[in-house]
N, C-alpha and C positions, 0 to 999 in steps of 0.2 A: 303238495299243491291241493287247494280246496276244489270241491266239485265244480263250483261256479266258474272258477278260473279255467278248469279243464274244458268245460262246456263252451266257454267263450273263445277258446283257441280257434283260429281259422283253419278250416280243412285244407286250404291252399298252402298252409305252412306245415301242417302235420302230415298230410298224405305223402309229400316228398320225403319226409323223414322216415316213414315206414318203408318206402321203396329203397331209400339209401341203406337202411339197416339190412334189408334182404340182399341188396346188391353187394354189400361188403362181404357177404358170405357166399358169393357166386350164385345167388338166386336172381330171379328176374321180376321186373315190374309186372309182367303178365301173370306171374304166380301170385303176387300180392293182390292183383285185381281179382283173380279167381277167389281168393279168400274173402275179399270185400263183397263180391257179388254173392257168394254163398251165404255169408252172414246177413247181409242187409237186403238182398233182393234187387239191388241196383244192377243195371247193366252198364256197358261202356258209355252209352249215351247219357244215361241218368247220372253217372259219376261225373262225366265231363260237364254236364249242366250245373251240378252242384259246385264244382270247382270254378266254373265261370261266374256263378252267382256270388262266389266268395262267402259261402255260408260258414257259420261257426260249427264246431263239432257237435254241439247239442242239437242244432237244427238238422245237421246231416243225419243223425241217428233218429231224431223224432220224425223226420220225413221219409225214413227208409220205407220202400215199397212193401217189404215183408221180411221181418226179422225171422230167421230160420228157427223153427221150433227145436231143432236139434242142438242149437247153441247152448241150451241149458245143460248139455252134457260136457261142455268145456270145463275142465278142471285144471287146477294148478295155481301157481303164484306169479303175480306181476307186481313189481314195485313192493315186494314184501307182503302183499295181501292176497289171500286165497280168493280167486275170482268167484268161486261158488258161494262165498259167504258175504259178498258185497250186497248191502241192503238197498241201495238206490238203484232201481232198474236201469236208468240211463247210464250211470257210471259203470254198471256191470256190462252193458253193451260195449262201451268204450274199451273196457279192460278185456273183453272177449276178443276184440280185434287185435289188441296188443298181444294177447297170448297166442293167437293164431300166427301172427307174424314172428313172434319169438320162436315158435316151433319150426317155422319155415327156416329161419336164420340158423337154427341148430342142426339143420340138415335133413329134417323129415320131409319125405315127399308129400306134395299137396294131397294126393289121393289118400294117404295115411292120415293126414291131419283132418280131412273132411269126413272120413268114414270112422266115426267115433264108436 
């Protein structure tokens, strides 16, 4: 899937998929939210506002209050691509979130995921 198609996906469609992925592995929406908040600087109100506005994924990340500078430490593979080698900064942010949720779904505690 091309970058522009990923950026055009609605947050209101993708966010529930991230939550479902975690919940299938007995994790919670609250844990997914912790990861979202840590990465993007959104809080519960900010996330809810973006969902209500029905923004696309690109807008969600471009309007993030504060991308966590520690996110650059996120390493690993998502969809067969090493997140640390992604050239497009916006796509890298998208894949960072995917990687965090992947780690959560694999059973890692949130504290371990966020303390890189």
